[in-house]
C-alpha positions as CSV (number, residue, x, y, z in Angstrom):
1,X,162.1,-20.4,167.9
2,X,160.4,-19.3,164.7
3,X,156.7,-19.6,164.5
4,X,155.4,-20.3,161.0
5,X,152.5,-18.4,161.7
6,X,154.5,-15.2,161.9
7,X,155.8,-15.8,158.3
8,X,154.4,-13.4,155.8
9,X,152.0,-13.2,152.9
10,X,153.1,-12.8,150.2
11,X,156.1,-15.2,151.3
12,X,159.4,-13.8,152.1
13,X,162.6,-14.9,150.3
14,X,166.0,-14.9,152.3
15,X,169.4,-16.4,152.0
16,X,170.2,-19.4,154.1
17,X,173.1,-18.9,156.4
18,X,173.9,-22.5,156.9
19,X,175.2,-25.4,154.6
20,X,172.1,-27.4,152.9
21,X,172.7,-30.9,151.8
22,X,170.6,-33.7,150.3
23,X,171.3,-37.5,150.4
24,X,169.8,-40.0,148.1
25,X,170.8,-43.3,146.8
26,X,173.5,-43.6,149.7
27,X,175.2,-40.4,148.3
28,X,175.2,-36.8,148.7
29,X,173.6,-35.6,145.6
30,X,173.4,-31.7,146.4
31,X,175.2,-29.5,148.9
32,X,175.5,-25.7,149.0
33,X,176.2,-22.6,151.2
34,X,174.3,-20.6,148.7
35,X,170.6,-21.7,149.1
36,X,167.5,-19.5,149.6
37,X,164.4,-20.3,151.6
38,X,160.9,-19.0,151.1
39,X,158.8,-18.2,154.2
40,X,155.1,-18.6,153.8
41,X,152.4,-18.3,156.7
42,X,151.6,-21.6,158.1
43,X,154.4,-23.4,156.2
44,X,157.8,-24.7,157.1
45,X,160.3,-23.1,154.9
46,X,161.1,-24.3,151.4
47,X,164.7,-24.5,150.6
48,X,166.0,-23.7,147.1
49,X,169.5,-25.0,146.0
50,X,171.3,-23.7,142.9
51,X,171.0,-26.2,140.2
52,X,174.6,-26.2,139.9
53,X,174.7,-27.7,143.5
54,X,173.2,-31.0,142.2
55,X,176.4,-32.9,141.2
56,X,175.7,-36.3,142.5
57,X,172.6,-37.1,140.4
58,X,170.9,-36.8,137.0
59,X,168.1,-34.2,136.8
60,X,165.5,-35.2,134.2
61,X,162.5,-32.9,133.3
62,X,159.3,-34.5,134.4
63,X,155.8,-33.9,133.1
64,X,153.4,-31.4,134.5
65,X,153.4,-27.9,136.0
66,X,152.0,-26.0,138.6
67,X,151.4,-22.4,139.4
68,X,152.1,-20.3,142.4
69,X,150.3,-17.0,142.8
70,X,153.4,-15.4,144.3
71,X,156.4,-17.2,142.3
72,X,154.7,-18.2,139.0
73,X,154.9,-21.3,136.9
74,X,156.8,-24.2,138.5
75,X,158.3,-27.1,136.4
76,X,159.2,-30.5,137.9
77,X,162.1,-32.6,137.8
78,X,162.9,-36.4,138.3
79,X,166.1,-37.2,140.2
80,X,168.1,-40.3,139.4
81,X,171.1,-41.5,141.4
82,X,172.8,-44.9,141.1
83,X,169.6,-47.4,140.6
84,X,167.2,-45.1,142.5
85,X,164.7,-42.9,140.9
86,X,162.5,-40.0,142.7
87,X,159.8,-39.0,140.2
88,X,158.9,-35.4,140.3
89,X,160.9,-34.8,143.5
90,X,162.3,-31.4,142.6
91,X,160.7,-28.3,141.2
92,X,161.8,-24.8,140.2
93,X,160.7,-21.7,138.7
94,X,162.6,-21.0,135.5
95,X,160.9,-17.6,135.1
96,X,159.9,-16.6,138.5
97,X,158.0,-13.3,139.5
98,X,160.4,-10.4,139.9
99,X,160.2,-10.5,143.8
100,X,161.6,-14.2,143.6
101,X,164.2,-13.7,140.7
102,X,167.0,-14.9,143.0
103,X,165.6,-18.6,142.8
104,X,165.8,-18.7,139.0
105,X,168.1,-21.8,138.3
106,X,167.4,-23.1,141.8
107,X,165.6,-26.3,142.6
108,X,163.7,-27.2,145.8
109,X,163.2,-30.9,146.7
110,X,160.6,-32.8,148.5
111,X,162.7,-34.0,151.7
112,X,160.2,-37.3,152.1
113,X,161.4,-38.5,148.5
114,X,165.1,-38.3,149.6
115,X,167.0,-40.4,152.1
116,X,167.8,-37.4,154.2
117,X,168.1,-33.6,153.9
118,X,170.0,-31.3,156.1
119,X,170.0,-27.7,157.2
120,X,173.4,-27.3,158.9
121,X,174.0,-30.6,160.9
122,X,170.3,-31.2,161.4
123,X,168.4,-33.6,159.5
124,X,165.0,-32.2,158.5
125,X,161.5,-33.6,158.8
126,X,159.3,-33.4,155.7
127,X,156.2,-31.0,155.8
128,X,153.0,-33.4,156.2
129,X,151.2,-34.4,153.3
130,X,152.4,-34.9,149.7
131,X,151.5,-31.5,148.3
132,X,153.8,-29.1,149.9
133,X,157.7,-29.2,150.2
134,X,158.7,-27.6,153.5
135,X,161.6,-28.7,155.7
136,X,160.8,-28.8,159.3
137,X,163.8,-28.2,161.8
138,X,163.6,-28.3,165.5
139,X,163.7,-24.3,165.6
140,X,160.2,-24.2,164.1
141,X,156.9,-24.0,165.9
142,X,153.6,-25.0,164.0
143,X,150.9,-26.2,163.5
144,X,152.0,-26.8,159.9
145,X,149.7,-26.7,156.7
146,X,149.7,-29.9,154.9
147,X,148.5,-32.7,157.2
148,X,144.9,-34.1,157.1
149,X,142.2,-31.3,157.4
150,X,144.6,-28.4,156.8
151,X,144.1,-27.7,153.1
152,X,141.4,-25.1,153.8
153,X,143.5,-23.1,156.1
């Protein structure tokens, strides 16, 4: 059992040993065995997949940017598959800080905007709230930042 309160600040970056898969619009839009996860205090991990893993959808640049004090400037992507659209459902760091260089050309996805996301064979639960993009698996212990009243933690 991993306790998210044991995760470090600044966040750790590590490769994922299990297959990561994303389903949207009734199809697998991304799958890889070459994902990374970012582990930050009080957050479930955020999974970053190589952009090349997104073969079952179209990725379109979306408006807006945000800034992470650790990783740098994030850009957003809209995902289209079949007749479904998920606006600003993915993000990535085109020029990440040196400690996070491994996630250049990788994208993270809000699990709540997709049909299902998997780590191994387990379907994940989206991190509470709409701001953070962590994926909760049964081997994690919270409480998790993101729900009502947690923004000031």
